C-alpha positions, -999 to 999 in steps of 0.1 A, spaced: 0 0 0 12 35 -8 6 60 20 11 95 6 7 129 22 -21 150 6 5 177 -1 25 153 -22 -6 139 -39 -16 175 -48 19 183 -61 19 154 -84 -16 162 -97 -6 199 -102 26 189 -120 6 166 -143 -19 193 -151 7 220 -156 27 199 -181 -4 186 -200 -5 179 -230 30 165 -224 36 138 -198 50 150 -164 75 130 -144 94 131 -111 101 113 -79 94 115 -42 124 107 -21 123 91 13 148 79 39 169 50 26 153 17 32 120 32 42 86 33 25 79 69 35 77 94 6 89 127 21 106 150 -5 89 158 -38 112 164 -68 95 174 -100 116 166 -130 117 176 -167 104 153 -193 133 154 -217 111 137 -244 86 166 -242 60 141 -254 23 134 -248 29 97 -250 63 91 -234 84 103 -205 122 103 -201 141 119 -173 167 143 -185 200 123 -180 220 152 -164 191 161 -141 186 124 -132 223 120 -122 221 152 -102 189 141 -84 201 105 -77 235 119 -64 216 143 -41 194 114 -28 226 93 -22 242 122 -3 210 126 18 207 88 24 174 87 5 158 63 -20 133 70 -48 102 59 -29 78 71 -55 85 74 -92 57 91 -110 45 102 -144 13 112 -161 -7 98 -190 -24 125 -210 -48 105 -232 -50 70 -216 -59 55 -182 -35 56 -153 -20 22 -160 16 13 -170 22 10 -207 46 -17 -221 73 10 -223 67 20 -187 70 -16 -176 102 -21 -197 120 9 -182 109 3 -145 142 -4 -128 133 0 -91 112 -29 -79 110 -15 -44 95 18 -56 59 28 -59 52 36 -96 25 63 -95 5 72 -126 -18 102 -128 -40 105 -159 -50 139 -171 -72 126 -200 -103 142 -183 -98 178 -173 -125 175 -146 -111 145 -128 -78 129 -120 -70 92 -121 -43 85 -95 -30 49 -92 0 32 -77 18 0 -89 47 -22 -80 66 -33 -111 92 -61 -108 106 -84 -135 79 -72 -159 51 -80 -135 27 -52 -126 8 -53 -94 -17 -25 -85 -17 -15 -49 -41 6 -28 -34 43 -22 -41 60 11 -39 98 10 -31 111 45 
C-alpha cells in the first residue's frame, strides 16, 4: 500500500496538469530503506512528449546523487498519462528499474477528474496497490 501525504498527492496532480498535454514526471524521495515518501522532486520530461516520458539524463544524475548524499531512495517514481488510463504501458514496464519503488500514474485525460493509481513493477510483472492519502 502507498501511503502518501495530501501535499505530495496534490503536487503530483498539479505537475501533471501543468505539463499537459505532455507527460510530467518526477520522484518523491524518502529515507533510505523506508517506504515513506517525504521530498517531492518534479523533473523535466526530456522527451517533451504526450505519449512518453524520459528523465533528462543530467538532471537524473544530479537528483540521484543528491538522494545518495542525503541517504534517500526514490520511494515514488511518477509520471502522467495524457490520453489514456493511469496504467503502466509496455514501455513503462520495460524501463521500470526500481522494484522497491511505488510507480504512480496520474491520468489527465479528463480535465474535470484525475485518475491516481500506484503500482509495483518487478521483473515485468505489474501489481496494483491501494493508495491512502493522508
